[in-house]
N, C-alpha and C positions, 0 to 999 in steps of 0.2 A: 863651795865655790860657785859663783855665777859668772859665766863668761858671755852671757847674752843669748846663748843658744839653748841653754837648758836650765831647769829649775830643779833643785834637789832638796829634799827634806828626809833625813834619815836614810832609809833604804829605797825610798820612792824617788825615781829620777824621771823627769818629764822633759822631752825635747820640745821646745816652744815653736820651732820653725813649722813643723807639720800642723800644729794647733792654729797658728796664724793663717796658714794656707787654707785649712779646712773652714775657718771662720769666714774667710774671703769667698770661698766657693759657696758656702751656705748663703751668704749675702747676695752673691750674683744669681744663684738659683732662685732665691726668693724674688728678686727683681724680675727675672724672666717669667716666673709664675704669675706675678701680679700683672705684668704686661699681657700675658696670655688671657687672664681673667678679663681684663679691660677689652681686648679685641673680641673675645667670645661674647661678652656681655653686650657690646655694641652691636654685634651681628644679630644676636637674639632680639634686642630691642627694635632694631631696624626691621627684622622679619615680622615681628608682632605688629608694628605700626602699619606695615604694608598690608598684612592680613586684615586688620581692622578696617582699613580704607576700602578693601575689596568686598567686604560683607554687604549683602543686600539689605539686611536689617541691622541697625546699629545695636551694639551690646546693651545699651540702656533700655531699648525697646524690648529686647529679648527678656531682660530681667523683669520688666513690667508684665509681660505675657506669662512668664513662668510663675510670678508671684500671684497673678490672678488665677491661674490653674491650681496652684497650691491652696489658695483660700477656698476655691470651689470644692476641691477634694476634701479639705478639712471640714467644711460645713456639711458636705454630704455624709462623711464618716460620723460626725457628731450626731446628725439627724438619725442615721440608721441605728446608732448605738442607743439613743434615747427611745426610739420606737421599739427596739428589741427589749430594753429594760421594762418599758411600759407593758409590753405583751407578756413578759415573764411574770410581772406583778399581777396582772389580771388572771393569768393561768393558775397562779398559786393562791389566789384569793378565794 
């Protein structure tokens, strides 16, 4: 028998009113969580934009400088490795 408040199959009896309430609460909690993510994300983006504006050197310039340093270090390391290998080959010859 189904009177609108419960669902029964064999020995399993489920009261539907708490299930509907729980689904509504889950939906409301999800909406509050999404609103919190939007507010927090907006605050983070605003702070990051302000931080970028206050930098003395723009991020693109910092990347160029670091890339130049990386290339110089790579070149120096490769040169030292080649010199070491050449010295080892002369020592073993």
